[in-house]
ZASE-907121 format. One record per residue: residue in three letters; z, x, y of N, C-alpha, C in turn. Coordinates in steps of 0.001 Angstrom, whole numbers, plus 500000, padded with zeros to 6 digits. Each point is the difference from the previous one (the first is absolute). Last residue first. Example, Ala and Ser with C-alpha at 12.3 -4.5 7.8 and 13.67 -1.06 7.14 Angstrom:
BEGIN
ser507080512850497750500060500820501190500730499230501090
ala499930500290494280500000499110501190500000500900501200
END
This chain:
BEGIN
lys327204792791844999498977499608500961498749499481499299
ala503433501758497409500424498716500565498987499491501018
asn499484504305498122499619498965499028500352498612500534
glu501292503757502505498547499854500040499537498874499062
lys504549501130500004499634499350501262498494499782500066
arg501734502432496354500313498580499880499608499235501264
gly499576504679500004499023499417499086500208498500499849
phe503053502621502415498811499695500791498891499397499135
val504027501238497808500312499068501081498730499592500738
arg499656503252496548500395498706499447500199498966501107
ala499101504486501201498806499388499426500322498613499443
lys503538502586501608499153499559501110498749499308499475
ala502901501980496872500631498822500598499131499439501127
trp498600504043497963499912498883499051500548498719500619
thr500424503977502460498590499611499922499820498792499092
trp504274501937500212499679499325501267498551499502499985
leu501499502622496361500635498680499977499646499193501249
pro498735504646499448499064499017499431500584498587499972
thr501814503316503796499994499973498544498992498977499499
gln501444500888504611499149501098499553499960500097498471
ser502692496849502472498612499736500384499053501096499544
val504754500352499377499427499001499096498523499779500305
phe502400502903502842499931500558498649499315499029499048
ile500822498594504408498962501036499977499844500568498595
leu503469496874500687498685499373500116498880501031499915
ile504504501490500074499694499312498746498586499424500025
val501566501970503969499839501026498949499593499346498684
gly501142497144503531498713500644500246499698501067498953
leu504189497960500007499004499092499434498592500546500219
phe503450502409501975500129500083498541498974499104499312
leu500349499850504712499397501252499560500033500130498478
ile502158496285501875498543499903500235499302501266499521
leu504698499966499873499454499119498969498481499865500153
ser502440502401503267499924500746498737499360499162498907
leu500786497877504114498994501048500162499818500781498703
pro503427496654500183498634499423500041498911501072500076
ser504859500569497640499369500359501272498570499458500026
thr502773499512496138500649499273501094499423500329501371
val498480502116495899499782498557499871500554499247501201
ile500670504692499693498572499727500129499742498497500006
ser504364501551499187499657500138501423498520499749500240
glu501578500033495564500518498821500692499635500051501490
phe499042503706497283499039498912499785500462498711500668
phe502931503666500322498721500373500596498983498869499849
arg504209499708497898500086499695501423498681500296500710
gly500245501175495492500133498552500131500045499576501454
leu500053504595498844498664499423499924500032498481500142
asp503304503851501966500087498843499117498639499301499993
glu501744503823502752499390500367498718500129498896498961
arg501183499457504676501039500693499206499543500266498563
glu497353498226503764500553499007499068500999500619499029
thr497844502755503204500497498872500789500657498945499117
ile497750503573497967501289500446500541500632498874500818
ile495702499306498350500957499936498897501383500489500441
ala496391500136503126500250498618499580501080499935498936
arg498486504231501513500797499313501022500366498590499563
arg497156502498497166501347500587500056500885499237500980
trp495491498795499816500677499589498768501426500536499992
asn497248501425503433500516498652500236500576499370498739
asp498079504414499862501094499967500981500596498604500133
asp496151500585497155501187500688499502501185499851500955
leu495721498287501277500549499266498863501324500599499552
leu497591502229503363500452498705500509500674499193498892
arg497940504067498809501231500225500759500579498690500526
ser495805499842497693501084500447499123501325500144500742
leu495453498848501706501051498989499921501209500441499178
ile496129502855500589500444499599501331501202499062499920
val497877501374495979500656501149500639500589499591501348
gly497413496796497690501286500238499345500765501149500629
leu495600499108501480500902498921500411501389500202499404
ile496608502855498598500425500331501362500967498944500520
val498153499156495819500809501228499918500535500350501390
pro496954496345499516501389499705499644500889501232499883
gly495252500583500937500753499361501073501445499706499644
leu496585501678496872500790501001500729500879499356501076
pro497999498112494936499856499973501466500922501008500672
tyr497537500235495032501310499735500603499866500048501520
gly496483500917496468500147498653500538501372499650500542
tyr498040504285498175500446499070498950500373498618500547
his498462503473502903499064500079498876500347498983498920
arg502877500642503702498812499232500374499000499966498852
met503830502642499396500388498589500109498786499133500324
phe499432504658499959500065499448498646500446498539500008
tyr499889502238504133498640499976499448500011499379498604
gly504110500834502146499327498809500522498582499867499467
phe502433503912498975500585498858499296499318498698500434
ile498815503860502296499468500060498630500508498816499186
gly501752500413504294498567499717500077499358500004498627
phe504506501256500536499835498550500009498536499605500142
gly500948504597500156500433499464498708499821498488499933
leu499149502207504097498962500316499013500347499412498631
met503218499560503408498816499232500336498881500231498982
trp503922502569499721500245498618499580498754499147500237
tyr499836504372501586499966499985498532500232498590499456
val500425500619504597498587500132499624499865499981498481
asp504295500037501865499385498678500146498517500039499651
thr502358504055500083500426499187498850499374498613500060
ile499615503146503535498947500140499000500340499199498748
ser501633498944505152500436500498498699498827500056499033
asn500992498038504652499579501410500014500404500701498704
asn500378495234500820501219500829500051499699501486500134
val496442496731500504501189499142499987501266500817500178
ala495447501828499540500487499723501356501291499195500018
tyr497461501100495951500781501133500524500662499661501334
ala497070496843497972501215500152499190500880501119500547
gly495799499286502087500886498862500190501299500139499243
val496586503245499395500594500103501344501006498881500227
ile497571499827496010500905501156499990500700500144501345
ser496698496641499584501152499694499154501018501133500026
leu495848500575502184500835499044500725501276499689499220
leu496827502672497837500582500722501133500933499092500795
met497540498104496467501041500888499482500694500744501133
ile496306497300501078501122499168499565501149500871499517
leu496041502211501060500630499477501217501217499139499649
pro497238501679496472500875501030500593500707499531501266
ile496965496898498146501126500255499078500888501139500511
leu495942498881502358501069499012500182501212500305499117
val495922502543499727500738500319501229501223499095500131
ser497092499379496401500369501412499874500757500493501235
arg498088495619499811501273500103499282500453501448499829
pro497045498469504260499777500249498566501348500192499300
met500070497007504403499876501402499606499655500108498514
glu500982495932502524498612500309499669499801501467499619
val504194498127501493499680499407498707498591500366499557
ile501520501422504254500806500656498963499597499481498628
lys498318498128504021499198501110499475500753500749498897
thr501950496475502649499350499587498759499075501072499426
phe502276500653504200500938499974498876499294499678498687
leu497561499790504060500306501389499647500910500051498770
arg499004495803501775498775500589499433500240501439499571
ile503468497716502266499845499549498612498764500622499358
gly501946500389504653499986501123499063499773499605498558
thr502046496277503117499157501129500410500073501111498946
leu502583495897499870498592499617499908499057501095500484
gly504788500506500110499661499651498626498528499676499820
phe501927500883504288499803501237499232499605499711498559
phe500918496234502758498913500803500585499721501244499161
leu503654497211498801498733499311499776498834500842500495
met504297501593500891499719500105498567498679499312499655
phe501694499601504375499440501337499767499634500183498528
phe502189496015501132498647500020500571499337501362499782
asn504467499604498710499174499186499111498560499937500510
ala503278502133502615499647500824498839499112499228499036
met501768497680503681498986500956500445499540500876498844
val503514496973499165498765499259500311498888500975500369
leu504275501804499367499421499569498727498690499250500219
cys502506501267503792499398501180499347499337499616498682
gly502453496640502268498778500348500724499280501186499381
val504221498823498270499013498967499658498671500293500693
ile503582502741501155499543500299498640498970498973499536
phe502065499252504128499127501175500101499438500351498618
trp503212496602500319498683499539500441499029501153500194
phe504467501060498725499406499118498992498587499600500410
met502573502435503074499523500857498909499326499155498913
asp502100497854503677498740500628500406499428500863498885
pro504337497842499830498875499250499418498644500588500387
gln505119501575500090498719500595500409498829499263499345
asp504581498421499539500153500938501116498673500541500513
ile500140496918496264500716499396501127499987500922501219
met498044501329495860499281498795500412500643499360501233
leu502148503658497977498769500465500646499206498805500525
met503861499272497394500311500318501394498779500524500756
pro499752498991495248500157498798500841500243500315501474
gly497670503980497564500845498960499437500151498844500966
pro499066505622500639499276498852499440500959499000499356
asn500674503608503974500695499591498773499309498768499431
leu498876504617503486499965498560499764500654499676498665
gly499026504485502030501163499319500580500014498498499848
his496870503456498227499727499667501403501095499139500622
ile500228501283495458499842501271500727499792499739501492
phe500095496296497097501337500576500163499938501291500824
leu495947498008498774500663499217501044501414500515500256
ala497577501944496456499401500369501293500665499249501141
gly501247498885495592500509501320500373499470500446501347
ile498264496112498228501394499750500388500642501311500437
met495740500263498168499975499522501383501400499644500505
ile499407501231495488499830501167500862500003499583501462
ala500122496587496870501256500751499893499947501239500899
thr496144497407499485500925499415500973501379500637499913
val496807501427496865499555500358501353500938499423501051
ala500679498976495357500331501390500312499623500364501433
asp500957494864499307499393500966499089500328501405500485
gly502054496246502012499244499250499011499317500908498990
pro504766500825502893498565500300499880499333499162498929
ile504221498739503278499764500354498594498510500283499838
gly502352498242503970500213501438499864499835500486498578
leu499367495444501993501222500301499252500327501492499927
thr496149498003502361501021498962500136501331500366499363
met496032502895499956500287499641501382501160499022500138
met498548501484495644500307501179500811500445499599501397
pro498421496736496864501404500388499795500398501217500826
ile495472498648500617500916498884500236501453500389499731
phe495971502773499274500696500152501279501062498914500223
ala497097499987496170500965501095499890500783500215501299
gly496410496769499766501194499578499270501063501077499939
gly495763500974501854500789499155500895501282499545499341
val497153502368497233500433500882501093500857499211500993
ala497782497855496354501324500533499669500514500959501072
ser495601498199500059500968499044500548501425500462499707
asn496522502545498187500036500145501459500936498995500661
asn499305499957495279500673501255500369500024500225501508
ala497858496012498247501438500053499692500635501296500482
thr495290499255500347500729499164500963501497500123499773
glu497313502320496992499872500579501339500664499135501067
pro499823498666495297500908501128500255499924500536501421
ala497111496192498895501431499766499750500877501214500295
val495109500172500307500630499189501048501514499954499810
leu497216502077496727500165500817501209500787499253501067
gly498898497875495940500836501140499626500153501005501122
glu497082496241500328501393499570500141500973501120499652
met495366500576499291500334500111501418501454499610500251
ala498161502127495330500250498702500633500414500198501457
gly498685503263496247499414499915501328500173498652500666
asp501733501281495679498581500333499894499295499851501344
gly504621498950499164499881501304499355498563500454499869
phe500661494885500280500940500950500595499974501296499190
glu495594496970500053501316500061499383500885500996500752
arg496143497413502651500105501033498969501403499983499435
glu498970496639502898498613500378499749499913501105498965
pro504119496513499838499525501130500802498559500355499650
asn503185495712499277498672500455499583499517501150500881
lys504583498325500328499503499319498802498677500589499503
thr504501501773502761498537500023500121499401499450498716
val504741500610500520499525498853500776498480499954500130
arg502392503522497575500472498713499490499375498814500732
lys499154504557501231499445499765498671500370498618499486
ala501867501485504078498568499715500146499360499693498651
his504499501423500087499864498636500519498524499609500117
asp500999504423498820500309499101498890499841498538500437
tyr499573503224503298498866500100499077500196499055498820
ala503527500468503041498913499228500594498775500008499091
met503650502656498810500336498585499811498906499102500588
leu499551504629500611499862499673498581500321498534499732
ala500585501692504397498584500010499630499797499587498552
ala504442500519501659499342498829500596498540499921499563
ile502503503802498816500375498846499185499319498744500522
asp499254503827502514499470500221498656500331498824499085
gly501577500264504617498643499538499804499465500176498600
gly505413499567500749498884500611500715498654499493499550
thr505664500388499065498808499637499239498771500630500651
gly504683500240501621499745500843498838498775499632499202
pro502209496237503055500282501445500088499704500717498690
leu497489495598501792501073500303499052500257501502500017
ala496479497964502513501293499795500645501173500261499065
gly495429500209498488500242501070500963501360499896500653
ile498530496545497135500339501201499222500298501159500940
val498571496053502065501296499784499343500419501235499206
val495744500039502097501071499948501001501361499893499327
gly496117499844497236500231501322500571501142500015500993
ile498531495884498155500679500809498978500358501358500576
ser497411497293502685501365499475499930500816500765498968
ser495457500957500294500702500552501156501446499518500026
thr497106498226496786500453501337499630500677500712501166
gln498201495639500733501002499949498931500562501392499705
leu496444499630503047501221499433500579501121499959498959
ser495717501367498603500612501032500845501283499490500650
leu497391496999497420500663500992499146500699501051500844
pro497431496775502322501180499393499364500762500987499116
leu495897501533502025501128499852500919501214499318499355
his495372501064498268501192500655499458501227499848500897
lys495753498033501166500166499700498577501314500546499466
lys498607501024504423500505498628499886500266499633498540
val498027504200500880501379499978500499500602498609499839
thr495457500506498941500839500711499025501461499964500411
ala496837498238502985500111499120498828500893500638498935
leu498838502460503840501020498998500320500214499068498816
ser498236504922498872499549498826500753501160499043500251
pro500770505389499489499723498810499178499625498806500872
val499072505229501114500918498931500394499689498768499170
ile497180503533499144501368500492499798501008498900500330
arg494632500302498357500928499262500845501403500457499674
lys496368502373498127499256499085500859500929499301500984
ile500126503916496410500786499803501231499197499124500951
lys500238501645494583499239499102500888500870499704501231
gln499825504385496362500778498946500633499130499186500958
arg498920502858495279499753499963501437500707498799500619
val501304502934495476499582498680500484499822500054501511
ala499264504342496684501026499248500723499428498672500489
asp498163502525495508499848499987501459501103499160500636
lys500665502661495253499468498770500582499901500110501513
asp501915503317496932498554500111500202499390498753500634
val504686500423498796499706500991501032498508500108500293
his503213497143497149498786499496500666499521500981501061
his503960500672497322499109499397499002498660499590500613
leu503557501671502679499338501088499269499042499468498936
gln502960497193502591498696500266500621499248501128499294
leu504469498913498757499052498983499524498601500242500551
leu503466502769501531499715500296498587499022498980499418
ala501553499333504410499137501193499949499614500331498557
glu503097496546500659498662499588500443499029501174499949
ser504520500828499096499396499272498874498599499522500360
val502514502115503380499560500952498972499352499278498830
gly501699497177503548499027500994500448499467500882498892
phe503384496554499112498788499429500581498937501061500285
met504204501261498059499522498859499225498673499464500531
gly502224503507502391499499500433498699499359498863499228
ile502124499045504101498770500765500229499396500450498673
met504150497720499805498940499130500510498688500750500160
val503909502408498749499570499104498924498807499167500455
ala502021502707503206499303500833499022499477499149498842
ile502677497856503148498713500348500623499171500851499031
phe504438498851498925499058498926499666498643500243500665
ser503625503767498358499444499380501205498994498913499626
ile504274501555497024498557500234500081499455499237501201
gly505243502167498935499080498888499794498545500425500132
gly504032502838500145499660499383501283499064498816499874
glu501341502605496186501207499432500602499715499293501324
leu496976502558496889499941498550500048501178499364500734
leu499506504784499212498827499570500753499974498481500214
gln503139502281497172500411499963501401498875499473500892
phe500865498786494788499097500805500823500414499858501460
asp501921497659496060500616501290500371499038500931500741
phe498949495416498919499910500842498805500460501429500284
thr499535495744502794499676501368500447499852500962498833
phe501225494996500541498666500393499533499609501409500475
arg504190498718502332499287498977499238498591500491499689
glu505378501794501778498573500256499785499396498893499142
ala504236499350503502499687500428498638498495500192499858
phe502565498344503897499458501356500019499770500563498596
thr501428495451501702500931500835499212499621501478500003
leu497424496871502638501365499487500061500990500930499304
pro495172500747500141500528500062501370501449499535500116
asp497520502531495784500403498648500374500614500043501397
arg496370503675498439501436499720499999500259498579500477
gly495296500922497607500788500744500984501468499665499906
val495749496701498670500250501413499672500777500673501127
ala498236495402499912501426500214499723500334501457499696
gly495479498300500775500778499889501231501472500272499807
ile497135499864496253499664501171500816500818499995501288
ala500393496249497214500633501174499381499724501267500806
ile497869496013501326501444499910500253500713501223499438
gly495403499587499051500230500326501405501474499956500357
leu498701498596495719499843501450500117500258500449501434
ala499873495417499154501243500587499481499958501524500079
gly496080497646501185501061499773500980501313500619499574
ala496386500151496961499729500858501154501083499841501068
phe500181497173496238500297501382499621499807500942501181
ile498725495550500573501462500121499973500411501421499625
gly495404499012499856500486499964501373501505500171500071
lys497966499589495798499663501303500589500494500077501437
leu500466495925497805500933500976499439499721501397500548
leu497094496450501087501251499885500732500996501043499509
ser494605500755499603501165499467499308501223499957500911
gly495867500849502749499906499718498575501264499361499465
gln499364501412504570498784499257499699499917499604498530
ser504279500858503588499313500547498833498825499106499634
leu502934498881503606499298501235500344499237500576498818
ser502709496075499571498885499722500899499187501253500288
gly503857500294497333499077499101499316498786499683500845
val503574502543501757499145500798499114499014499119499254
leu503588498502502941498617499966500501499065500819499118
leu504796499761499469499228499028499234498572499842500518
ile503109502776502285499634500613498719499150499042499177
gly501764498403504069498962501001500214499539500630498701
leu503608497032499868498770499267500311498839500968500198
ile504198501865499550499493499545498702498721499187500186
ala502251501393503865499385501148499329499428499599498645
leu502427496780502350498748500266500710499267501173499352
leu504304498992498482499036499016499512498635500180500668
met503487502705501557499699500360498614498959499050499418
tyr501673499078504242499092501148500054499604500435498592
asp503200496666500296498706499473500440498971501118500117
arg504512501011498971499347499379498834498613499458500367
pro502771501864503461499429500996499080499295499396498798
gln500057496785504127501057500782499368499366501064499101
phe498181496919504414499706500681498743501185500860499558
arg499719497612504203500504499196498898499751500657498647
leu498369501711504228501409500324499759500579499224498822
ala495567499146501573500063501275499275501439500379499672
phe499232496192502695499593499745498619500102501276499160
asp500775500407504565501108499256499397499687499685498539
ser496657501974502591501030500991499660501210499326499366
val496498497271501584499565500742498817501061501019499595
leu500791497522503954499981499112498842499651500753498724
pro499919502283504257501362499682499538500024499135498742
ala495645501125501910500765501144499479501406499616499531
ala495818497513501791500994499526499034500864501109499429
leu496425500496503438500428498607500129501178499617499112
ala497885504481500209500248499570501373500647498623500085
leu498714501849495744501024500849500620500364499478501381
val496425497972497817501281499577499417501140500820500592
gly495693501232501289500329498678500522501325499481499477
ile498208504032498296500523500194501365500411498664500603
gly497938499900495766501305500653499918500639500185501365
ile495616498357499827500926498985499485501411500583499901
phe496518502890501243500345499065501069500966498917499535
gly498309503122496835500864500670500970500444499049501102
gly496833498507496819501344500100499437500979500646500961
ile495464499851501266500567498643499953501435500036499477
phe497641504057499946500224499575501386500658498611500042
ser498547501647495880501197500728500423500389499610501417
met495997498340498345501130499301499396501323500706500315
val495981501998501481500188498717500694501212499261499433
thr498811504055497881500381500234501397500309498692500717
thr498343499939495534501405500438500049500455500211501443
val495455498881499305500884498881499663501461500416500088
gly496743503364500630499956499022501088500945498836499759
ile499415503205496588500803500548501102500023499032501176
ala497297498819496325501414500019499607500881500504501131
thr495291500110500548500498498618500017501492499967499701
gly497880504148499620500048499576501395500542498589500139
ala499205501770495649501177500601500634500143499553501449
glu496860498900496075500506499080501011501241500543500703
gly497278501574496017499298500265501249500476499146501147
arg501764500283495417498809499144500077499176500272501253
lys504114502190499207499109500435498919498732499144499955
ala503435498850503026499358501254500423499015500488498945
met502642496271498957498999499647501007499261501241500475
pro503621500587497005498822499419499334498913499569500980
tyr504047501584501896499211501066499376498827499445499189
gly503086496940502037499229500740500996499112501059499371
asp503190497295497535498710499346500226499131500738501012
leu504194501847498623499616499275498788498650499309500155
ala502436502415503536499082500791499170499465499211498812
thr503349498198502906498676500006500639498982500733499145
ala504626499960498805499318498756499638498596499936500600
ile502686503718501137499721500005498556499213498758499600
ala501851501376504436498558499829499762499650500002498519
ser504453500755501866499612498631500386498513499742499774
pro501996504372499273500314499030498942499564498578500330
ala497149503918502151501408499617500092500282498995498896
gly495760501922500267500623500927500945501479499738500167
pro496826499079495577500704499338501102500666501017500914
ile495658500465496902501256500722500210500733499304501147
asn495446499082498375500993499476499067501295500803500042
leu496040500456502922500223500978498938500944499514498906
leu498498497262503869498912500966499818500175500890498772
ile503286496601501318498691499379499786498952501040499619
ala504331501484501055500132499092498853498650499386499659
thr500465502682503858499773500788498778500184499146498755
arg500713497683504072498715500715500062499711500761498704
ser504137497524501059498936499264499301498695500790499953
gly504059501408502353500026500261498558498885499321499240
gly500898499405504810499170501136499601499961500256498506
tyr502808496605502342498604499624499746499211501140499360
val504411500840501249500041498952498971498581499555499651
gly500556503093503550500206500589498681500030498986498883
gly499692498753504675498765500602499500500140500519498587
met503845498233502156498997498944499809498704500568499427
tyr503446503108501079500438499067498955498914498968499700
ile499392502991503605499828500679498705500361499066498850
gly500752498392504369498577500185499747499743500634498648
ile504438499634501493499477498702499571498502500090499721
met502150503821501754500437499722498626499430498690499483
leu499242501210504543499263500879499094500350499710498544
ala502393497679503354498585499596500022499179500833499020
ile504567501110500769499845498832499130498550499550499931
ala500993503554502928500306500397498620499778498834499036
pro499547499273504740498890500761499409500241500373498540
tyr503597497696502189498787499194499897498821500790499419
val504289502135500960499982499176498789498700499208499854
asp500119504862502370500566498689500304499806499091498788
trp500198505087498716499179499101500796500834498807500478
ser501438503579496982500229500284501417499170499094500921
phe499689499782495197501391499683500338500307500272501480
thr495742500552497247500145499011501072501437499749500438
phe498410503018496399499167500304501160500307499104501197
ser502175499496495763500349501346500482499191500388501228
ile499117495888497791501324499952500647500354501356500589
leu496017499337497334499889499687501424501349500022500713
ile499642500469495261499646501246500695499954499765501511
ser500688496263497270501197500863499981499735501333500701
val496407496958499451500957499505500995501244500876500043
ala496721500999496722499461500222501345500996499573501071
met501040499176495429500034501429500299499547500264501436
thr499657495621498408501411500369500135500133501466500386
val495786498320498870500379499601501353501451500398500262
ser497353502903496338500469498635500225500317499751501463
leu497048503273496726500471500051501391500429498600500411
gly498285500531495660501119500939500119500534500119501405
pro494962498461499298501073499825499015501078501078500169
ile496845498029503896500123501225499205501155499839499016
ala498885496630503240498873500131499069500114501222499106
gly503153498987503536500132499046498903498910500136498967
val499758502593503907501147500460499199500173499084498792
tyr496783498750503091499541501133499193501138500642499211
val500882496265502847498914499596499103499607501158499088
gly503165500800503456500543499280498862498937499595499003
ala498790502025504133500597500982499085500524499310498750
leu498361497184503332498903500809499451500533501024499004
thr503179497476502359499285499164499031498872500773499343
gly502406502136503463500833499814498822499296499190498931
leu497918500526504179499998501260499250500810499887498717
gly500049496245502888498676500229499435499926501272499169
val503973499043502373499834499043498902498652500213499318
leu500807502580503808500858500427498895499889499045498810
leu497705498932504018499408501180499360500816500437498789
leu501692496526502692498803499554499277499367501144499226
leu503557501005502861500474499317498802498832499495499158
gln498996501970504155500587501004499115500462499365498691
pro498275497217503520498981500748499245500586501015499029
gln502155495315501748500222501430500219499032500813499147
thr500294495155499893499822500338501421500190501480500306
phe500600497795495649498626499687500421499719500508501412
val504349500329497955499082500920499336498564499775500457
thr503401497085501673500209501389500440498970500940499406
leu500737495078499287498769500541500591500128501459500433
phe503730497538498151498926499968499010498748500693500528
asp503608499353502915500333501038499015498905500105498937
met499616496558503146499785501294500651500298501148499043
leu500922495613498530498561500212500111499691501352500636
ala504497498612499769499500500329498664498505500290500042
thr502017498442503954500404501381499707499473500446498649
met499370495513501241499119500893500771500327501463499722
END
């Protein structure tokens, strides 16, 4: 009964309800603006809320977090500029739908599926937090390294053409992510003695340039064409559509919860892995992936929103942040005199159930705000290209500058935008580049930790992979994904299934 009362606290106090609603509304629009990350918004909030009571402060932060994760899909669909890294996969099929005049349908589907994914993540947090956090604790550095390699191998799924082009793009992203001083030895890497490169290259600048500026440059080829009129007949997807994609949403939500519960990962990796999973299990999509497949929206949006609940699991049960936002929230709880971790669950379980209640309420607000204002938003796509191209450039410049208030990031953004334009012109995919930049640090850090743990002995390192069931499963997954993206796999599958058909 006490747990239920703590859960209902946010529902029974108008002030808390208002704060969650305002936070969610702000999060949706902060998430939609490239460069204005949820992490940045929550970190700024700490300076404003440190003198507040803990409940109002946490309620506002959770609203911004939930709304911001969803909000990145808006500009990803309308302008092909992901508002957040977790919306990169959404842009792959959302933007082609917008170009067909189906932006309203795409936004409606992402909103409802985000709502479903969010609830699944919250449900797992409420019912199985200790079990999932215990599983997350079993991950060793070598397992995180293998997880990063699995992510890099998604380039085969994200690239529409040659696998080699996809691998090249992913490797390029890893190299870009490695620029700067080595975090362990402080040695310079790929800086070429330029002081400008010692701090590394902002992946936000790379992302905005690759997607936003390159899109604006491509649009210059079609500046005289009329804009596609958007068909806003039905925004809320039909029950039949939801039922059709429900099995996939449940699968990808599970991926999101587990990846979200792994410290240091988050919704961006969850979304990309879910997208890859959707490509593998969807036998006959109505459209090809990358050309407006509905499954290409369902998978990443359910995964990145379910990862929100997953990220709270290690934070609340172990005091370990699941991602950057929950790391900031741990700091906020410390400021308010609380100590996240096992003792918090024992000494102050009211905080756990209050956070679950805030997440539920924020998820409802996200559904409401997500389904409103769509007609106004879709007018952006209907603008003449002579107006739209400068708007994209303006948003890109503001977004890149807002990250560090640095004009250098704007130069990087413009440079990568031009580079991205030529990559797209010659058929090289952009998604793997961003994926490589994001996963570069995860791969590098955990490779170091893994090899140091084994006393720099490669033999012991591979022995530990074979003797650990979890590591062995991930390693076999790496091999399987790599082999499945080669012509050998296609040939073998044709031989096996061909014989079965002949036997029949």
